[in-house]
C-alpha positions in Angstrom: 66.4 63.0 80.4 65.4 61.8 83.8 66.3 63.7 87.0 68.7 60.9 88.0 70.4 60.9 84.7 70.8 64.7 84.8 72.3 64.5 88.3 74.8 61.9 87.2 75.9 64.1 84.3 76.0 67.2 86.5 78.1 65.3 89.0 80.5 64.3 86.2 80.7 67.8 84.8 81.5 69.2 88.3 84.3 66.7 88.7 85.6 67.5 85.3 85.5 71.2 86.1 87.6 70.6 89.2 90.0 68.5 87.3 90.5 71.2 84.7 90.9 73.9 87.3 93.2 72.3 89.7 95.0 69.4 88.0 98.1 71.6 87.7 98.5 71.4 91.4 98.9 67.6 91.1 101.8 68.5 88.7 103.0 70.9 91.4 103.2 68.0 93.9 105.3 65.9 91.5 107.7 68.9 91.0 107.8 69.5 94.8 108.7 65.9 95.5 111.5 66.1 93.1 112.7 69.5 94.3 112.7 68.2 97.9 115.3 65.6 97.0 117.8 68.3 96.2 119.9 69.4 99.2 119.1 72.8 100.5 121.9 75.3 99.7 124.1 76.0 102.7 124.3 79.6 104.0 127.0 81.6 102.2 128.9 84.7 103.3 126.9 87.3 101.5 126.5 91.0 102.2 124.4 91.5 105.4 121.6 94.0 104.6 119.9 96.3 107.1 116.3 95.6 108.0 113.4 97.0 110.0 111.2 94.4 111.6 107.6 95.5 111.8 105.1 93.9 114.2 101.4 94.9 114.1 100.0 93.9 117.5 96.6 94.2 119.2 96.3 93.0 122.8 99.3 90.7 122.5 101.0 91.1 125.8 101.1 87.4 126.4 103.1 86.4 123.3 104.9 89.4 121.9 107.9 89.2 124.3 108.8 85.7 123.0 108.8 86.9 119.4 111.1 89.8 120.2 113.4 87.5 122.1 113.6 85.1 119.1 114.5 88.1 116.8 117.2 89.2 119.2 118.6 85.7 119.2 119.1 85.6 115.5 122.4 84.5 114.0 122.7 87.8 112.3 124.5 91.1 113.1 122.3 92.8 115.8 123.2 96.3 114.7 121.5 95.5 111.3 118.1 94.7 112.8 115.7 97.2 114.5 112.4 96.1 115.8 109.3 98.3 115.5 106.0 97.5 117.2 102.7 99.3 116.5 100.4 98.7 119.4 97.2 99.0 117.4 94.1 99.9 119.4 95.4 98.0 122.4 93.7 97.9 125.8 96.3 95.8 127.5 100.1 96.1 128.3 101.3 95.2 124.8 103.1 98.5 124.4 104.9 98.3 127.7 105.9 94.6 127.3 107.2 95.3 123.7 109.2 98.4 124.9 110.7 96.5 127.8 111.7 93.7 125.5 113.8 96.1 123.4 111.7 97.4 120.5 110.6 100.8 119.3 106.9 101.2 120.1 104.3 103.5 118.8 100.7 103.3 119.9 97.9 103.8 117.4 94.2 104.5 118.2 91.9 104.6 115.2 88.4 103.0 115.3 87.6 103.8 111.7 90.6 102.5 109.8 90.8 99.1 111.5 93.0 96.3 110.3 96.6 95.1 110.0 97.1 96.9 106.7 96.4 100.3 108.3 98.7 99.5 111.2 101.6 98.5 108.9 101.2 101.7 106.8 101.2 103.8 110.0 104.5 102.3 111.2 106.1 102.5 107.7 105.3 106.2 107.6 106.9 106.7 111.0 110.0 104.8 109.9 110.2 106.9 106.7 109.8 110.2 108.6 111.7 109.6 111.8 114.3 106.9 111.0 115.2 107.7 107.4 118.8 108.1 108.3 119.1 104.4 109.2 118.5 103.5 105.5 116.7 100.2 105.9 116.8 98.1 102.8 113.9 95.9 103.6 111.0 95.4 106.0 110.2 92.1 107.8 106.5 91.7 108.6 105.5 89.4 111.5 102.5 88.9 113.7 103.0 89.1 117.4 102.4 85.4 118.0 105.3 84.3 115.7 108.6 82.7 116.7 111.7 82.6 114.5 114.3 79.9 114.1 117.8 81.2 114.8 118.9 81.4 111.1 115.6 82.8 109.8 116.9 86.3 109.0 120.3 85.0 107.6 118.5 82.6 105.3 116.1 85.3 104.1 119.0 87.7 103.6 120.6 85.2 101.2 117.6 85.3 98.9 117.2 89.1 99.3 120.8 89.4 98.2 119.9 87.4 95.0 117.5 90.2 94.0 114.1 89.1 95.2 112.1 92.1 96.4 109.4 90.0 98.1 110.2 86.8 99.9 108.0 84.5 101.9 109.1 81.7 104.2 108.2 78.3 105.7 105.2 78.6 108.1 105.1 76.0 110.9 102.9 75.8 113.9 103.4 76.5 117.7 100.4 74.4 118.7 99.9 71.8 116.0 99.2 69.0 118.6 96.5 71.0 120.4 93.5 69.5 118.5 92.1 68.8 115.0 91.4 72.4 114.3 94.9 73.7 115.0 96.4 70.7 113.2 94.2 71.4 110.2 95.6 74.9 109.9 99.2 73.8 110.5 99.0 71.0 107.9 97.6 73.3 105.3 100.3 75.9 105.8 103.0 73.3 105.4 101.3 72.0 102.3 101.1 75.6 101.0 104.8 76.2 101.6 106.2 73.0 100.2 103.7 71.9 97.6 102.6 75.3 96.2 105.4 77.7 96.8 108.3 75.3 96.4 107.2 74.1 93.0 106.5 77.6 91.9 110.1 78.4 92.7 111.4 75.4 90.9 109.3 76.4 87.8 110.5 80.0 88.0 106.9 81.2 88.8 105.8 83.7 91.4 105.0 82.5 94.9 102.4 83.9 97.3 102.8 85.3 100.8 100.5 83.9 103.5 99.6 86.3 106.2 102.9 86.8 108.0 106.6 85.9 107.9 107.7 87.7 104.8 110.2 90.3 103.7 109.6 93.3 101.4 112.2 95.6 99.8 112.0 99.1 101.0 112.1 100.5 97.5 109.0 98.5 96.6 107.1 100.0 99.5 108.3 103.5 98.4 107.2 102.9 94.8 103.8 101.8 96.1 103.4 104.8 98.3 103.4 102.8 101.5 101.3 99.8 102.4 98.2 100.4 100.4 96.4 97.1 100.8 93.5 97.2 103.2 91.1 94.5 102.2 90.2 91.8 104.8 93.0 89.6 103.4 95.8 92.2 102.9 98.3 89.4 102.3 96.7 87.8 99.3 95.8 91.3 98.0 99.4 92.3 98.2 100.5 89.1 96.4 98.0 89.5 93.6 98.8 93.2 93.1 102.5 92.4 92.9 102.0 89.6 90.4 99.8 91.7 88.2 102.6 94.3 88.2 105.2 91.7 87.1 106.9 91.2 90.5 108.1 87.7 91.2 107.7 86.6 94.8 110.3 84.2 96.2 110.1 81.4 98.7 112.9 80.7 101.2 112.2 77.1 102.6 115.1 77.2 105.0 113.7 80.3 106.8 111.3 78.7 109.3 108.9 80.5 111.7 106.1 79.3 113.9 102.7 80.9 114.6 99.7 80.0 116.8 96.6 78.5 115.2 93.1 79.0 116.5 92.0 76.0 118.6 88.3 76.6 119.0 85.5 76.5 116.4 84.3 80.0 117.2 87.8 81.5 116.7 88.3 79.5 113.5 84.9 80.4 112.2 85.4 84.1 112.6 89.0 84.0 111.1 88.1 81.9 108.1 84.9 83.9 107.5 87.1 87.0 107.2 89.5 85.1 104.8 86.6 83.9 102.6 85.1 87.4 102.5 88.5 88.8 101.8 89.0 86.4 98.9 85.7 87.6 97.4 86.9 91.2 97.7 90.2 90.4 95.9 88.3 88.7 93.1 86.1 91.7 92.6 89.0 94.2 92.7 91.6 92.3 90.8 89.8 89.5 88.9 89.6 91.6 85.7 93.4 92.3 85.7 94.2 88.7 86.4 92.1 87.4 83.6 93.6 90.2 81.4 97.1 89.0 82.2 96.1 85.5 81.0 94.3 86.5 77.8 97.1 89.0 76.8 99.6 86.2 77.1 101.9 88.2 79.4 105.1 86.5 80.7 103.4 86.0 84.0 100.2 84.6 82.6 100.4 81.3 84.4 101.1 83.1 87.7 97.9 85.1 87.1 96.0 81.8 86.5 97.5 80.3 89.6 96.4 83.3 91.7 92.8 83.0 90.3 92.7 79.4 91.4 94.2 80.3 94.8 91.5 82.9 95.5 88.7 81.0 93.7 86.6 79.6 96.5 86.8 75.9 95.6 84.6 74.9 98.5 81.9 77.3 97.2 82.0 75.5 93.9 81.6 72.2 95.8 78.7 73.5 97.7 76.9 74.3 94.5 76.9 70.6 93.7 75.6 69.6 97.1 72.9 72.4 96.8 71.7 70.9 93.5 71.5 67.5 95.0 69.6 68.8 98.0 67.2 70.7 95.8 66.3 67.7 93.6 66.1 65.3 96.6 63.6 67.7 98.2 61.5 67.7 95.0 61.7 63.9 94.7 60.8 63.6 98.4 57.5 65.4 97.6 56.8 62.8 94.9 54.6 60.2 96.7 55.2 57.5 94.0 59.0 56.9 93.5 60.3 59.4 96.0 62.0 57.1 98.5 63.8 55.0 95.9 65.1 58.0 94.0 66.2 59.8 97.1 68.2 56.7 98.1 70.0 56.8 94.7 70.7 60.5 94.9 72.1 60.2 98.4 74.3 57.3 97.3 75.8 59.4 94.5 76.3 62.3 96.9 78.1 60.1 99.4 80.3 58.8 96.6 81.2 62.4 95.6 82.0 63.3 99.2 84.1 60.2 99.4 86.1 61.2 96.3 86.8 64.7 97.7 87.7 63.2 101.1 90.1 60.8 99.5 91.8 63.5 97.5 92.2 65.8 100.6 93.4 62.8 102.6 96.2 62.1 100.1 97.3 65.7 100.2 97.4 65.7 104.0 99.1 62.3 104.2 101.8 63.2 101.7 102.5 66.4 103.5 102.6 64.8 106.9 105.0 62.1 105.8 107.4 64.4 104.0 107.3 67.1 106.8 107.2 64.5 109.6 110.3 65.8 111.4 109.1 69.4 111.3 105.7 68.6 112.9 106.1 69.0 116.7 103.6 66.4 117.9 103.4 62.8 119.0 103.5 60.2 116.2 99.9 59.0 116.7 98.5 62.6 116.6 100.4 63.2 113.3 98.6 60.2 111.8 95.2 60.9 113.4 95.2 64.5 112.1 95.7 63.3 108.6 92.3 61.6 109.0 90.6 64.8 110.3 92.4 67.1 107.8 89.7 66.6 105.1 87.0 67.2 107.7 88.7 70.5 108.6 88.8 71.5 104.9 85.1 70.5 104.4 84.2 73.1 107.0 85.1 75.8 104.5 81.9 75.0 102.6 79.5 76.6 105.0 82.0 79.4 105.7 82.3 80.3 102.0 78.6 80.3 101.6 77.9 82.5 104.7 80.7 84.9 103.6 78.7 85.7 100.5 75.7 87.1 102.4 77.0 88.8 105.6 79.1 91.9 106.2 82.4 90.8 107.8 84.7 93.1 109.8 88.3 92.6 110.9 88.5 91.3 114.4 91.6 90.3 116.3 92.3 86.6 117.2 93.3 86.1 120.8 96.7 84.4 121.2 97.5 82.7 124.5 100.3 80.1 123.5 103.2 81.9 125.2 105.9 79.4 124.3 109.5 79.9 123.7 111.3 78.4 120.7 112.6 75.6 123.0 109.1 74.9 124.3 107.8 74.5 120.7 110.6 72.0 119.9 
């Protein structure tokens, strides 16, 4: 077999591997499009449960006041919502601003146990020890840069009343129209909400939380012994651990919140490098149990498979293909006889492969943009333009996923500066 023939077969096998791994997500999109045609259920008069809202904040004096304001403006009984802020290793006025806005504030200074997971556990212990008489039934978890639509808590309360012990929500963007980077994040989070979590709900499977904007039953936290998830991606670690334990995570599409996306390459690089490294950590820690759930044929076996595909670094698999092409092209380049001709053929195949991947990602972004058009707060031409740049944003995960394999990554805060109110976002 010639080198060119090998590369063609290798390319076909890689494409087949991707098809086998992720074709179910195409089915998800079909299910989602059908589910989106159904009218969303109207809010019903159900029992109003009591909640503690927990916000882990580090140097967030610019944005935290707007989040607390949006919580206080909820169409929900105010006496049933208490706001707790843990000012985690802050060097600014986050604690003062949060307290002035009307929240219970505790400052935490710990340079060893660094990360959101530790901050959440710190505040949950305080609530358990100092506020046990208030008998909170659930904990809302938000980041300081979030903003909530007025019916957010009421919508989440409806699903909580149905028996779900973990519920995630619709993640929108405060600064979608800032540039192609912030739009890339925002478009993916919308796709994740409506084309991954929505079909999971329709198929009675478990959903997955995404960083922020979720609700956890107080009993579940008590059963777990607090917030015990401290990997670099504590959100996906929490999701995976709950699915392994048989918990079914719900998705409330009518509960909409907004968060700020990184707008510079440096911020985005550091954040997604942490995510990629965190995904590797989750694979190492929970991969065996996820595979075991599949092989043992448990009732949640497909959710286990779904989570493996979620944390599986797809871009890393893609990069293997490009690496092989590059390796052989270098070898052929050194061949003084037929090198130039063979390199041209190799690069032609590589460009075709990139084109296929670009096309697939463009379709995903385009469908999401069209169906979520009214929820995207941006000019019409930017909405269309960012569907073109969306695949490029996703391609940037390739170098990130490779670098994350070889370097030690530590949790670092992302600076938030978009101090918008809910009306400003709209």
